[in-house]
N, C-alpha and C positions, 0 to 999 in steps of 0.2 A: 617505465613504471607509472608515471603520471597518466599516460594514455590508457593503460589497463584499468586504473582506478576510475577514470572518467567513463570508460565503457561499462564497467560493472555498475556504477551509479545510474547510468542511462538505462541499463537493462532492468535494474530494480524499479526505476520510475515507471517504465513501460509495464513491468510485471505488476506493480501496484494498481495501475490503471485497469489492466485486463482483469486482475483479481477482483477489483471492486465491481466491474461490469458483469463478470461471469458468476459471482457468488450466488445470486438468486437461482441460477440455472445449473449449478454444479452437478446435480443428479442426472442431468440430460446430456452431459458431455460425452463425446466419443472416447474410447480407450486411449487413443494416441494423444489426445489433448488433456485427458484426466491426469496423467502422470505429471505433466507440466504444471497444471493447476494445483495438484497436491504438493508439489515442491514449493511453489510460492505460498500456498496456504500454511505449510509448516514453517516457512520463513517469516511470514507476516503476522500470523495469529498471535504468537507471544508478544510481539511488539504492540500490536493493536489492543490486545487485552490489557497490557500495562498502561497504555495511553488512555484507555476507557476508564480505568480506575483513577487516573490523575485528572483528566479533563472530562467534565460532564457534558452531555448533549446541549446544544445551543437551541433554545426555544425560538422558533420562527413563526409560530401561530398557535391557535387554540388547539391543544392536543397534538401539535406537530413540532418535532425537534430533529435537528440534524446531528448525526454522529460526527464529531469533530476529530476523532482519532485518525482517520485516513487523511484528512486535510493537514493535520499537524505532521504526520509522517511524511507526506509529500513535501511540505515546507522544509522539514529537516533534511530530506534527501537533496532538494534543490539548493539549500544552503551549503551542504557538503560539496556539491558539484561546483558551486560558485566560489567557495573558499579556495579550492584547488587552482583556480585561475589566477589568483593573486600572488 
């Protein structure tokens, strides 16, 4: 059971990374990859929208801010993965 949970968390972490990289190009994805992207999009969008409401973008320059929701979600997934090891 522990192994399955760790594998699912690892898949979610990889999915979050790929989701963040492919989001600007979602309209140009092939059909075989669009289904996988849509799955992760349906999974991550509610969580990211909630986190965006709670955590405001971090100002890093004049007119430049970083969306912290993906970083916070990544940290939460890594913490869940690390808690299972103890």
